[in-house]
C-alpha positions, 0 to 999 in steps of 0.5 A, a space after each residue: 847205670 839206671 835204665 830208662 823206658 826210652 827206646 830208639 827205632 834207629 837201631 838195626 841189629 845185623 847179628 845172627 844174620 850171617 857174615 862173610 863178604 870182603 875183608 882185610 888181607 895180610 897181617 894176621 890177627 895181631 895186626 887186626 887187633 892193633 888196628 882195632 885199637 888205633 881206630 877205636 872210638 871214632 877212627 876213620 876206617 878208610 886207611 885200613 880198608 884201602 890197604 887191600 881187600 880180599 876174602 874174609 873167612 868162612 861165612 857164619 850161619 844164620 842163628 837166633 839171638 840168645 836172651 843176653 844178646 837181645 838184652 844188649 840190643 835193648 840197652 843200645 836202643 835205650 842209649 841211642 834214644 837218650 842220645 837223640 833226646 839230649 842232642 835234640 835239646 842242645 841243638 834246639 837251644 841253639 836254634 838248630 835241628 838235630 838229625 838222628 844218626 843210625 846205629 848198626 850192631 853186627 858181628 864179624 863183618 858187615 857193609 857200611 857207607 865207608 866200606 867193609 866194617 870188620 869186628 876188629 876195627 872196633 866201633 866207628 862212625 861213618 859220616 857217609 851214611 851217618 851211622 855208628 857201627 858196633 861189634 859188641 865183642 870188641 868190649 871183651 877185647 878192650 877189657 882183657 887186653 887193655 885193662 879197661 873196666 867195662 860196664 854198661 856205662 863204659 859202653 854208653 860212653 863209647 856210643 856217646 863218643 861216636 855220636 859226638 862224631 855225628 854231631 861234628 858232621 852235623 855242625 860241619 866240623 868233619 867236613 872242614 877236617 876232610 878239606 884240610 886233609 885233602 888239601 895236602 897243605 899240611 904235614 903228617 904231624 900237623 894233620 895228626 894234631 888235627 885228628 887228635 883235636 877231632 877225637 878229643 872233641 868227641 870225648 868232650 861231647 860224650 861228657 856233655 851228653 853224660 851230664 845233660 842226660 843225667 840231669 834229665 833222667 838221673 841215669 848215673 850210679 856210683 862208679 859209672 864215670 870212673 868206668 868211662 874214664 877207664 875206657 878213655 884212658 885205655 885207648 889213649 895213644 900213649 897207652 896203646 903205643 907202650 903196649 904195642 911197641 914199647 915206647 911213645 912217639 907223641 908226634 904220631 898220636 891221632 886220638 890223644 893221650 890217656 890224660 887228654 882223653 880223660 881231661 876232655 871227657 871230664 870237661 864236658 861232664 863238668 861243664 855240660 856246655 857244648 860251647 866249652 869244647 873248642 879242642 882245635 884252638 886249645 891244641 893247635 895254637 
């Protein structure tokens, strides 16, 4: 993808500052990797965090970031800025005011408004502090273990998906879903369907962002959309379940199938219209 000259001041880089602090207990690395994929692309980390807290591994020493890491920070600052510009425009067109999210880059472990953030959890959005948390090392795991084609634009897609969760918070969707969950009026299967609708809407918003940003800045190059689709399909619930347990249980889906994730991203990209993204009525009839 093509870079622009825009940079956001809402990115905080905690890499190189040392790790340590509270971490997850039990299960080992394999469990953490599965948890990472389950909660990848906007999953709520609270369920894993509440399963038990303990001491993480040894603290990492402070170090200087290398040139490659500094370049990654610059890239994230650029993508964050393009999200801010696009969503400000969309909100303004609807007579609303957009409030930018923050982005925290970290390695191994850090603290978030939703509790302890572990690298193995993958990127996620925390509505409590309106911040996206990203450990860039996760993308190597995504490529090596789940077959996704990781490019600059697939990283941009992931960040755009997390920004989609921020949009949901600003529009009140996140709060409505939380109210449904806390009411305990619905079965686990029903709430799983609500979770799928929430995640697919964030995929749709990522597609809207890609369309409108490209219309303004011409950022897309050949293969970019395909790489985003590859990432979306890699973290479909059916693909994850096949790889982790050998069979698919559709009632336990929380993020949507590979086909659904691809389709809703492409719908957002094709239409570029936020009004076309009512995944709840589409899925919960």
